[in-house]
N, C-alpha and C positions, 0 to 999 in steps of 0.2 A: 057536484056531478063530475066536473073535470078530473078531480083527484081520484074518484072511484074507479075510473077506467071502464065504465059500463057502456060508453059510446065511443066510436072511432073519433079521434081528434087529430085535426090537421091544422098546421100553422103556415100561412102564407106570409113570408116576410118581405115587406115592401119598404122597410126602413131599417134602423139599427136598434140593437138590443144590448144593454150593458147592465152590469151589476146583478141585482136580484132577479130582474126580468129574464135573465138567461136561463134560469132554472126551469123555464117552460119545456125544454127538451126532455126533462125527467117525466113530464106528464103528457107530452105530445107524442102521438104515434108517428106522425110524418111531418117533416118541415120542408117547405119549398122556399128557396132563396132566389132573389133576383140578382143576376150578375152585375157587379159594379155599383149596386144600389143598397143591398142589404148586408148587414154585418152583425156578428154576435161575438161578444167578448165579456169576460168577467171584469177586467180592468182595462181602460183605454191606453193608447200609446203614450200619452203624456205622463200618466202615473207610472207606467212601466219604466219610462226613461228616467224619471226622478228617483225611482227606488232601485232599479237594477242597472241603469246606465245603457240599456239596450234601446237602439233607435230603430223603429219600425213603423210603417204606415198602418192605418186602420184596415185597409184592404188586405195587406200582407198578413196582418195579425188575425183577422176574423172575417174575411170575405167569403163569398160563395165558393171560390176555388179551394180555399183552405178547408172549409167544412165539408165539402163534397168529396175531396180527394185525400185529405190528410187525417182529419179527426173523425170523419164518418157521421157527423152530427146532422148535416143537411142531406136529405134523401133525394131531392130533386133540385135542379138548377134551371131557372127560366131566364130568357133573354130580356123579358119586359114584364110589366105588371099584368098586361093582358094575357101573356102566355102563362104566367103564374096562376091566374084564375082558371085557364083552360086545363092545366095540369091537375088542379084541385078537382075540377068537374069530372075529369076522366078517372081519377083515383076513386072518387065517391061512387062511381058506377060499378066498382068491384066490391063495395063494402056494404054490410047490413046497417040498419039504422041503430042497432044496439046489440048487446052480446047475447040476447035471447032469440034473435031472429037469424034466419039463414040468409046468405048473400043473394042478391037478385039474379034470376035466371034470364038470360037474353039469348034467344035462338039466333045463331050466326049463319045457319044454312050450310054449315060444313058437316059432311057425312061422318058420323062417328065410326063407321065401318071402313073409312078410307084407308087404302093400302098405299104405302110409300116405299117403293123399291130403292130409292136413292139413299135411304138411310144407311144401307150397307156400304155404299160408296163413300159416304161422308166420313165414317169412322174406320180408319185403317186397322187391319188386323195386326200390323206391326206396332207393338206397344211403344217403340221408340219414336214413333211419328205422332205429332200433335194434330189437333183439329179444333175447330171453333164449336163449342157446345151450343152456342146460340142457334146454329143451323139445325141441330137436332131438335131443340126445343120448338123452334118455329114450325118445323114440319110435323111435330106430334100434336101440338095444341091446335085449337081452332085458329084458322088463318087470320093473321093480323091482330091476334088478341093478347099477345104477350106484352106486359107492361112492367119493365124492369125497375127495381128499387135499388138505390145506391149503386148505380152502374159505373161510377167513377172511383169507388172505394173498394179495397180488398178484391181486386179483380180476379183472384184465383177461385172465387166462388160467386155463383150467380143466384140471385133471389128475385122474385117478382110474382105478379099475379097473371093469370091467364084463364082461358075458358076451355072446358072440354065438354063438347055437346051442349054448349050454352051455360054450363055450370062453372062457377068460379072455383079455381084451385090455386094453391100456393106452390110455386116451383122453387126447389133448392137443388142446385147442380154444380158439380165441380167443373172448372174451366181448364182443360189440359194445356191450353196455350200459355197460361201464366203459372209459373212455378210447378208445372206438370200437374196442376190441380191439387197440390198438397194443401192441407189445412194448416193455418198458422193462427196467431193470436187475433189479428184483425178479422180474418175470415170466420173464425169461430164466434166472435162477438156479433158480427153482422148476421150470420145465419141463425144463431140462437135467439136473437131478438125478434127476427122475422117469424121463426117457428112459433114462438110464444104468442105473437100477435095473431097468427092464423088460428091457433088453438083457442084464443080468447073470443074470436068472432066466427067460429064454426066454419072455417075454410079448410077443406081437405088438403093434405100435403102430398106432393109427388116429388120423389127424389131421383135425380139422374146421377148415377155414381160412376166415376172413373178416377179413383184416388189411390195414389201410391203410399200414402201415409201422412203423418204429421210432418211439417217442414222441419228438418234438422238444423241445428246450429246453436252456438253459444248465445247469440242475441235473442233467439226465440226462448231458450230455456230461462234466461235471465229476465225476460219480459213476462214470464209466468205462463208458458204454454200448457203446463199441467192444469192450472186453475182455469184459464180461459178455454182451453180445449175441452174441458169437462162440461162446459155450459151447453154444448150441443147435445151431449148425452142426456143431461137431466131435462133439457127442453123437449127432446123427443120422447123420453120415457114417461113424462107426465102429461104429454099431449093426448087428448081423448078423441080428437078428430080422426077420420080415416087417413091411414098412412100407407102409401104405395111406393115401393122402391124398385128401381130398375138398375141392375148392374150391367153396364155397357162393356167395360174392359177390366180395368184393374180394381180390385177391392183388397187392399193389403193392410195388415197390421191393425193398430188401435183405431185408425180412421174409419174402419169398417163400422164400428159401433157408432162413431160420430156421425155417420151418414145414414143411420137408421136401418139396421139389419135385424136379423133374428136376435131377440134378447132386449131390444129397444121398443117392443110393442108393435112392430110392423104388421100390418094386416094382410098385405099381399106382396110377396117377394118374387120378382121376375128377373131373368138373366138372359142375355144374348149368348149364343153358342161360343163366342170367343172370350167370354168373361172368365176371369180367374179370381176365385174367392179363397185366398190363402193368407197366411201370416206374413210371408216374405215373397219377394220376386223369385221366380223359379231358379234363375242362375245364382242368386245370392243364397238361396236355401241349399242348393246343391253344393256350392263352395263351402258352406258351413258344415253340413251333415256328412258329406263324403270327402272331406279334405284329406284324410289319410289315404283313401283309395286313389285319389287324383295324384297325390304326391308320389305314390309307389308306381304309377303307370309309366310305361316307356314313352308313350305319346300322350302327354297330359291333356292337350286340347281335344284330341279325339275321344279320350275317356270322358272328359267333361261334357262334351256334346252328347255322347251316348247317355250319360246319367241325367242330363237336363231333359232329353227326350223321354226317357223312362219316367222321370218324376212328373213331367207335364201330363203324360198319358194317364198316370195312376192317380194324381192328386190335383193338379192345377187345371181343372176344368169344371164347369158348372154342374155337370151330371153327377159328379161325386158329391158336391154340396146338396144337390137335389135328393140324392139317395139318402143323405143323412138328415133330411128334413129342413135344411137351411134355405132352400129355394123351393118355391111352390111350383114354378113352371119355367122351363127353358123355352124361349120363344124366338122366332125369326124376327130380325129387325123390322121387316115390312109390316108385321102384326102389331107393333108397339101401340099405336094409337087405338086400334080396335080393342085390344085387351085391357088397356088402362081405362077406357070408357066403360067397358063391361065390369071392371073391378069397382069403379066408382058407383055404378048402378047397384052392384051387390052390397056395397058398404053404405048406401044411402041411409039405411035405417039404423046404422050403428049407434048405440048409446052405451056410454060407460060412466058409471057414477063413482065418485071417490069419497072417502070418509070426510065428514065435515071438519073444517078447520076451526080453531078457537078464534 
């Protein structure tokens, strides 16, 4: 039963695991480790020292800090055994008993039509300024219902469970405060695994998008960003649960597909008025497309500014994308919660069957 993946599986680690027992992460959906008490390793410090000469303690090798911040194996960290059990209880409250059931509905008393005017203040229109995406999520979902998963790992993306009008949803969101919200190898792995879990257990997905692209650099390319980055694309494209995406500000480049837009099977695509759904940042696009015109101009900066304004007015706004059918509705920030709740109601009966596998 465990290997079949038909039921949600959670491991609370109150001791150490070594050797073959460590393969449990391959079958376990969520792991909770107790700080300073639980450890996971393939081979212990003694064997490592005798084989490679490396001297390291068990805590430094496979403690809760390592697996929650470096490897991404531990989804939650508890201070004690009692807290470990409380985390498991809370997590189970968001999950169905098996893959044929829907998650439990718990009425929170939070009005689905609630309007929040502060959302516009939280997200600056200046794309060079960052903000904390947690504040947006907390204001859109039912109050005090967001339960973040892997909150110490791959901080440039946020995943977790929440409730919207009492119904469980999975949240996937870029975090502009870290790496400007770019997708990298670790963020892609983290999000793809969470998306697949939500799809397996009938949990709708809500995506908050503010992404400038995949994170550039030699280290990322050599770490396999092409292979890892694609995991989010196939996780979204094969997911049959309701998928709602909100573009807050930036939606640039290939990362647009990675965050579930048109072409990835999104059911409802929303955008705020300040959102830009384009291949490149406006200034970068102008510098590339109009480089000859800028080079010939007497006042290059004035000409560049004029071209940037014209380009932004013509292409870099959500109304152009809406006119092409890539955005279903451009909404005011204050309407976000209300319209997502209505979208979930509309998609509640969504059923999508796939060809049987061998």
